Kinemage of the C-alpha trace (Angstrom):
@kinemage 1
@onewidth
@group {chain A} dominant
@subgroup {mainchain}
@vectorlist {calphas} color= white
{ca met a 1} P -0.086 0.049 0.195
{ca lys a 2} L 2.650 2.163 1.044
{ca ile a 3} L 4.809 1.066 -2.485
{ca leu a 4} L 0.988 2.548 -4.430
{ca glu a 5} L 0.323 5.592 -2.254
{ca asn a 6} L 4.534 6.607 -3.180
{ca lys a 7} L 4.162 6.015 -7.178
{ca phe a 8} L 0.562 7.566 -6.894
{ca leu a 9} L 2.583 10.502 -5.054
{ca lys a 10} L 5.172 10.249 -7.675
{ca tyr a 11} L 2.703 10.381 -10.872
{ca gly a 12} L 0.019 12.551 -9.421
{ca ser a 13} L 2.748 15.539 -8.822
{ca thr a 14} L 4.401 14.938 -12.367
{ca val a 15} L 0.537 14.461 -14.035
{ca phe a 16} L -0.187 17.716 -12.007
{ca ser a 17} L 2.471 19.417 -12.617
{ca leu a 18} L 1.790 19.203 -16.357
{ca leu a 19} L -1.573 19.960 -16.149
{ca ile a 20} L -0.334 23.206 -14.337
{ca phe a 21} L 2.140 24.292 -17.987
{ca phe a 22} L -1.497 23.510 -20.013
{ca val a 23} L -3.070 26.150 -18.768
{ca phe a 24} L -0.271 28.228 -18.384
{ca leu a 25} L -0.040 27.256 -22.596
{ca val a 26} L -3.646 27.539 -23.182
{ca ser a 27} L -4.105 30.815 -21.422
{ca cys a 28} L -0.519 32.537 -23.314
{ca lys a 29} L -1.929 31.701 -26.291
{ca thr a 30} L -5.369 33.283 -25.093
{ca tyr a 31} L -4.596 36.441 -23.907
{ca gly a 32} L -2.366 36.659 -27.143
{ca gln a 33} L -4.483 35.802 -29.275
{ca glu a 34} L -7.244 38.575 -27.744
{ca lys a 35} L -4.229 41.647 -27.648
{ca glu a 36} L -3.674 40.877 -31.643
{ca ser a 37} L -3.909 44.200 -32.636
{ca asn a 38} L -6.079 45.944 -35.613
{ca gln a 39} L -3.943 47.290 -37.682
{ca pro a 40} L -3.624 44.684 -40.057
{ca ala a 41} L -6.752 44.891 -40.684
{ca ile a 42} L -6.857 49.014 -41.333
{ca asn a 43} L -3.824 47.964 -43.307
{ca ile a 44} L -5.823 46.484 -45.496
{ca val a 45} L -8.535 49.279 -45.692
{ca lys a 46} L -5.752 52.194 -46.326
{ca ser a 47} L -4.243 52.554 -50.226
{ca ser a 48} L -1.308 50.339 -51.487
{ca lys a 49} L -0.731 54.606 -53.962
{ca asn a 50} L 2.947 55.287 -53.409
{ca lys a 51} L 4.040 58.264 -52.217
{ca phe a 52} L 4.853 59.904 -55.844
{ca phe a 53} L 1.225 59.071 -57.035
{ca ile a 54} L -0.765 60.241 -54.232
{ca glu a 55} L 0.379 64.074 -54.142
{ca lys a 56} L 0.389 64.119 -57.496
{ca asn a 57} L -3.248 63.800 -57.976
{ca ile a 58} L -4.115 65.553 -54.050
{ca glu a 59} L -3.731 68.593 -55.549
{ca ala a 60} L -7.201 69.644 -56.727
{ca tyr a 61} L -10.150 71.275 -54.832
{ca trp a 62} L -12.334 68.120 -53.387
{ca val a 63} L -16.035 68.196 -52.545
{ca phe a 64} L -17.291 66.129 -50.155
{ca asp a 65} L -19.458 63.624 -52.245
{ca lys a 66} L -21.147 61.593 -49.825
{ca leu a 67} L -20.698 59.343 -46.827
{ca ala a 68} L -20.762 55.391 -47.267
{ca thr a 69} L -20.791 52.637 -44.913
{ca ser a 70} L -17.554 50.488 -45.171
{ca ser a 71} L -19.921 48.009 -47.725
{ca gly a 72} L -20.430 51.170 -50.111
{ca lys a 73} L -24.131 51.923 -48.506
{ca ile a 74} L -24.696 55.958 -48.753
{ca ile a 75} L -25.259 57.477 -45.269
{ca arg a 76} L -27.578 59.939 -45.542
{ca arg a 77} L -28.706 60.558 -42.780
{ca arg a 78} L -27.393 58.602 -39.261
{ca asn a 79} L -28.713 59.118 -35.149
{ca ile a 80} L -26.439 59.622 -32.618
{ca ile a 81} L -27.060 58.816 -28.619
{ca val a 82} L -25.276 60.476 -25.730
{ca asp a 83} L -26.836 59.024 -22.770
{ca thr a 84} L -30.765 59.656 -22.275
{ca leu a 85} L -30.871 62.511 -25.882
{ca lys a 86} L -31.117 60.967 -29.467
{ca ala a 87} L -30.427 63.483 -32.638
{ca val a 88} L -30.169 63.333 -35.760
{ca glu a 89} L -26.718 64.687 -38.185
{ca glu a 90} L -27.886 65.423 -41.758
{ca val a 91} L -24.590 63.386 -43.334
{ca ser a 92} L -22.118 66.500 -44.316
{ca arg a 93} L -18.036 66.644 -44.337
{ca pro a 94} L -15.993 69.850 -45.027
{ca asp a 95} L -14.554 70.671 -48.694
{ca ile a 96} L -10.690 70.585 -49.219
{ca ile a 97} L -8.258 72.454 -51.199
{ca phe a 98} L -4.436 70.352 -51.790
{ca lys a 99} L -2.606 72.917 -52.801
{ca asn a 100} L 1.122 71.554 -55.251
{ca asn a 101} L 3.282 73.950 -53.029
{ca lys a 102} L 1.722 71.918 -49.945
{ca glu a 103} L -0.813 73.596 -48.214
{ca tyr a 104} L -4.296 72.780 -48.233
{ca lys a 105} L -6.979 74.085 -46.462
{ca ile a 106} L -10.322 72.836 -45.185
{ca leu a 107} L -13.894 74.420 -46.261
{ca asp a 108} L -16.918 74.375 -44.842
{ca lys a 109} L -19.613 76.613 -46.430
{ca gly a 110} L -16.817 78.905 -48.297
{ca ile a 111} L -15.090 79.907 -44.765
{ca ile a 112} L -11.690 78.489 -43.684
{ca ile a 113} L -12.174 76.744 -40.802
{ca glu a 114} L -8.516 75.071 -40.923
{ca lys a 115} L -4.948 75.809 -42.875
{ca gly a 116} L -1.541 75.299 -43.319
{ca lys a 117} L 0.827 72.381 -45.071
{ca cys a 118} L 0.369 68.734 -45.345
{ca ser a 119} L 2.563 65.927 -46.830
{ca tyr a 120} L 2.201 62.568 -47.217
{ca asp a 121} L 4.200 60.257 -44.913
{ca asp a 122} L 4.904 56.923 -47.549
{ca lys a 123} L 5.886 54.954 -44.153
{ca asn a 124} L 2.991 55.364 -42.037
{ca ser a 125} L 0.012 55.120 -45.420
{ca ile a 126} L -0.570 58.609 -43.859
{ca leu a 127} L -1.494 62.258 -44.315
{ca lys a 128} L -0.588 64.420 -42.240
{ca phe a 129} L -1.298 67.951 -41.288
{ca ile a 130} L 0.470 70.815 -39.791
{ca phe a 131} L -1.707 73.349 -38.364
{ca asp a 132} L -1.034 76.967 -38.964
{ca glu a 133} L -2.181 78.187 -35.563
{ca pro a 134} L -2.720 75.140 -32.617
{ca lys a 135} L -6.387 73.622 -31.902
{ca tyr a 136} L -8.303 73.459 -28.734
{ca asn a 137} L -9.778 70.488 -27.409
{ca val a 138} L -12.334 73.423 -25.824
{ca pro a 139} L -13.336 76.518 -28.206
{ca ile a 140} L -10.637 78.683 -26.508
{ca asp a 141} L -12.448 82.347 -28.398
{ca lys a 142} L -15.956 81.206 -26.394
{ca val a 143} L -14.135 80.513 -23.254
{ca ser a 144} L -13.411 83.851 -21.011
{ca pro a 145} L -10.096 84.434 -19.974
{ca glu a 146} L -10.288 83.474 -16.106
{ca leu a 147} L -12.449 80.024 -17.168
{ca leu a 148} L -9.323 79.307 -19.460
{ca glu a 149} L -6.274 80.122 -17.043
{ca lys a 150} L -8.229 77.272 -15.153
{ca leu a 151} L -8.606 75.095 -17.666
{ca lys a 152} L -4.911 75.472 -17.975
{ca lys a 153} L -3.447 75.349 -14.500
{ca asn a 154} L -4.857 72.314 -13.910
{ca gly a 155} L -4.330 70.344 -17.141
{ca ser a 156} L -7.667 70.728 -18.719
{ca leu a 157} L -6.831 71.971 -22.156
{ca ile a 158} L -5.292 70.077 -24.970
{ca glu a 159} L -3.264 71.892 -27.610
{ca phe a 160} L -2.705 69.822 -30.542
{ca thr a 161} L -0.624 70.897 -33.184
{ca glu a 162} L -1.417 68.411 -36.477
{ca asn a 163} L -4.126 65.441 -37.532
{ca ser a 164} L -3.522 62.719 -39.874
{ca trp a 165} L -5.950 61.109 -43.204
{ca glu a 166} L -5.607 57.283 -43.979
{ca ile a 167} L -6.057 57.586 -47.570
{ca his a 168} L -8.864 54.762 -48.678
{ca glu a 169} L -8.651 55.358 -52.380
{ca ile a 170} L -7.898 58.043 -54.313
{ca thr a 171} L -7.839 57.989 -58.205
{ca asn a 172} L -7.633 61.051 -60.696
{ca glu a 173} L -11.622 62.446 -60.130
{ca ser a 174} L -12.108 61.271 -56.194
{ca leu a 175} L -10.447 60.898 -52.897
{ca ser a 176} L -11.948 58.418 -49.665
{ca ile a 177} L -10.718 58.701 -46.802
{ca ile a 178} L -11.521 55.856 -43.881
{ca glu a 179} L -12.888 57.507 -41.627
{ca his a 180} L -12.659 55.485 -38.013
{ca leu a 181} L -16.233 55.021 -35.534
{ca pro a 182} L -15.796 54.251 -31.645
{ca his a 183} L -14.378 51.251 -31.610
{ca asn a 184} L -10.671 50.343 -29.572
{ca glu a 185} L -7.262 49.337 -30.361
{ca phe a 186} L -8.245 45.655 -30.959
{ca asp a 187} L -11.246 46.511 -33.086
{ca phe a 188} L -12.001 47.672 -36.657
{ca lys a 189} L -14.660 49.856 -37.124
{ca tyr a 190} L -15.244 52.708 -40.563
{ca asn a 191} L -16.912 54.527 -42.781
{ca leu a 192} L -15.663 56.317 -46.144
{ca arg a 193} L -15.617 60.019 -46.460
{ca val a 194} L -15.680 60.205 -50.040
{ca tyr a 195} L -14.640 63.508 -51.908
{ca arg a 196} L -14.873 64.642 -55.792
{ca lys a 197} L -12.638 66.513 -57.616
{ca arg a 198} L -14.110 69.718 -58.465
{ca lys a 199} L -13.903 71.136 -62.532
């Protein structure tokens, strides 16, 4: 009986160790799968055109044409729900002008709302915008000087000096931009903002 007990303890601890090791391997594999980045999915959707092609063909006045889902369905109106408030957004996006000197202007109903310099980053496949004037997370021209000072002191005022777009497709006549929908870094949901070249 003592021999059987010893054998059970010897082999039982080995089996237990193997079981623990197996559980560890499975959990590592599962953790690795859960933490896969969405970057490969984004890269598939981005344009594969090179920097020369993009910078040559982007020089134009681009008029917003439509917003479409990733499957190509046109979005005319969109429901926005924030807490218990429901609103309907008429789909509209500003127009944009790209000049041959790398300057850009974004226009909303003919009024310039942003301008600066832009360039195509071939390595990351993004169109980078450097603002002429910084932007903030609050409309600083509409905030009282006292509140503005308070926001600066407690670090709530955030300054933005650049932005970027990801091009889905570009031709001589059309430009579509990937517009990310709310998602985390492991998920990928998007619409397409489609522009046509003004004649």
